Structures are given as structure tokens and as C-alpha cells.
C-alpha positions as CSV (number, residue, x, y, z in Angstrom):
1,M,9.1,-3.6,4.5
2,D,12.9,-4.7,4.6
3,A,15.5,-3.6,2.0
4,D,15.4,-6.9,0.8
5,E,12.2,-6.8,0.0
6,A,11.9,-3.2,-1.1
7,R,15.1,-4.4,-3.7
8,R,13.3,-7.2,-4.8
9,R,10.1,-5.5,-5.8
10,L,11.7,-2.0,-7.7
11,D,14.1,-4.5,-9.4
12,A,10.8,-6.5,-10.4
13,E,9.2,-3.2,-11.5
14,R,11.9,-2.3,-13.1
15,A,12.2,-5.2,-15.7
16,R,8.6,-5.1,-16.2
17,L,9.0,-1.4,-17.1
18,N,12.2,-1.9,-19.3
19,E,10.1,-5.1,-21.1
20,V,7.2,-2.4,-22.0
21,K,9.7,0.1,-22.9
22,D,11.4,-2.2,-25.3
23,D,8.3,-3.1,-27.2
24,F,7.8,0.6,-27.9
25,D,11.7,1.0,-29.4
26,V,11.1,-2.1,-31.7
27,D,8.4,-0.2,-33.0
28,H,11.3,2.8,-33.4
29,L,8.7,5.6,-32.1
30,T,11.7,7.8,-31.0
31,E,14.0,7.3,-34.5
32,E,11.0,8.1,-36.9
33,S,9.7,11.2,-38.2
34,E,5.7,11.8,-38.1
35,D,5.8,11.7,-42.0
36,E,8.3,8.5,-41.9
37,N,5.5,6.5,-39.5
38,L,2.4,7.2,-42.2
39,S,2.1,3.9,-43.4
40,E,1.5,5.4,-47.4
41,L,4.6,6.1,-49.3
42,S,3.2,9.6,-49.4
43,A,1.0,11.8,-46.7
44,V,-0.8,13.4,-50.1
45,D,-2.3,10.4,-51.2
46,Q,-3.9,9.6,-47.4
47,H,-7.3,11.0,-46.6
48,Q,-6.7,13.6,-43.9
49,A,-8.8,11.5,-41.2
50,D,-6.2,8.6,-41.9
51,V,-3.6,11.2,-41.2
52,G,-4.9,12.5,-38.3
53,T,-5.9,9.1,-36.5
54,E,-2.0,7.8,-37.2
55,T,-1.1,11.3,-35.7
56,F,-3.0,10.8,-32.7
57,E,-1.8,7.2,-32.1
58,R,1.6,8.2,-32.5
59,E,1.7,11.0,-30.0
60,K,-0.4,8.5,-27.8
61,D,2.3,5.9,-27.8
62,L,5.3,8.9,-27.5
63,S,3.0,9.9,-24.4
64,I,3.1,6.6,-22.5
65,L,6.9,6.2,-23.5
66,E,7.9,9.3,-21.9
67,Q,5.4,7.8,-18.8
68,I,7.3,4.6,-18.6
69,E,10.4,6.5,-18.5
70,A,9.3,8.6,-15.8
71,E,8.6,5.7,-13.9
72,L,11.6,4.0,-14.5
73,A,13.2,7.1,-13.3
74,D,11.3,7.1,-10.2
75,V,12.5,2.9,-9.8
76,E,16.3,3.9,-10.0
77,H,16.0,7.1,-7.4
78,A,14.2,4.6,-4.6
79,L,17.1,2.1,-5.5
80,K,19.5,4.6,-4.6
81,R,17.7,5.7,-1.5
82,L,17.8,2.1,-1.1
83,D,21.7,2.3,-0.8
84,D,22.3,5.3,0.8
85,G,19.9,4.5,3.7
86,T,17.3,6.8,2.7
87,Y,14.4,4.3,1.6
88,G,11.0,4.5,3.0
89,T,11.3,8.0,4.2
90,C,9.1,11.0,2.8
91,E,11.5,13.3,0.7
92,F,9.7,16.5,2.4
93,D,9.8,15.8,5.9
94,N,12.4,12.8,6.2
95,K,9.3,11.0,8.4
96,P,8.5,7.5,7.3
97,I,6.4,6.3,4.4
98,P,3.7,4.0,5.8
99,E,4.5,0.5,5.0
100,E,1.2,0.2,3.1
101,R,2.2,2.8,0.7
102,L,5.9,1.3,0.2
103,E,4.0,-2.2,-0.5
104,A,1.3,-0.5,-3.5
105,L,4.1,2.2,-4.8
106,P,7.5,1.1,-3.7
107,A,9.1,4.0,-5.6
108,A,7.3,6.4,-3.6
109,R,9.4,9.5,-2.7
110,F,6.5,11.1,-0.2
111,C,3.9,10.4,2.2
112,V,0.5,10.7,0.5
113,E,-0.1,14.2,2.0
114,H,2.6,15.5,0.5
115,Q,2.6,13.6,-2.7
116,A,-0.7,15.6,-3.2
117,E,1.5,19.1,-2.5
118,A,4.0,17.4,-5.6
119,E,1.4,16.8,-8.0
120,R,-0.3,20.6,-7.1
121,Q,3.3,22.2,-7.6
122,A,3.6,20.1,-10.6
123,A,0.3,20.7,-12.2
124,R,0.9,24.5,-11.5
125,A,4.4,24.6,-13.1
126,R,2.6,23.1,-16.2
127,P,2.4,25.3,-19.2
128,E,-1.7,25.8,-20.4
């Protein structure tokens, strides 16, 4: 994939992710506490199952927002790599990332082999 096509794809992905993120910001997920987010004036008046459902939905939305922000960071990182001439090479061994992988995932940082290793390391680092 040439640099112009890579930049076009990355810019389109950044725009898409920013649009999704803006939709979450409209809901004020990051500005309200859980109590403020509940639809009733007082959590005491709500049934515990309703509070549980709203808590679950809020946590799910926050998790999605966190994932979107991580994907945006990957796109920004890929754009910087494009600018400095290292785009399209595996960050582990500096070998070229296959064209098919970059077409499917323009912000790829690793080849498939090293991506799997990075994911295993990340899983081990997560608290249980």
C-alpha cells in the first residue's frame, strides 16, 4: 500500500472513530457520576434491578469509549509512523508487514506473529 492510500485510510478511520466518540460525549458519560446518570432523582426510589441495569449499561458504554480511544491512539501512532517513514514495518523486528494485513488493519503495528505475542503479554499484564 502506498503512503497516500495509507494516509487516506487512516484519516477515514480517525474521522469514523471521532464521530463515534462524539456520540458518547453527547451522552456525558465522562462528566456524570453514576448517581447523576440514573434516570430517577433518587436511587432509593428505584428498584435494585433497574439500578443494576443502568450501572451495567453505563459500564458497557465506558468500556466501548475506552476501546475507541485506544483505537484512535493506534491510528495517530500509525500516522506518525507514516510521517517518519516506518509505517508498514513490524515494530518488533522491523520486517515489512504484509500488504493484506495493512489493507485489513491500516493501523497495524505488528505482523500477525508478533501481534499474537503482544496480545499474550498484554493479557498476562492485566490484573485478575
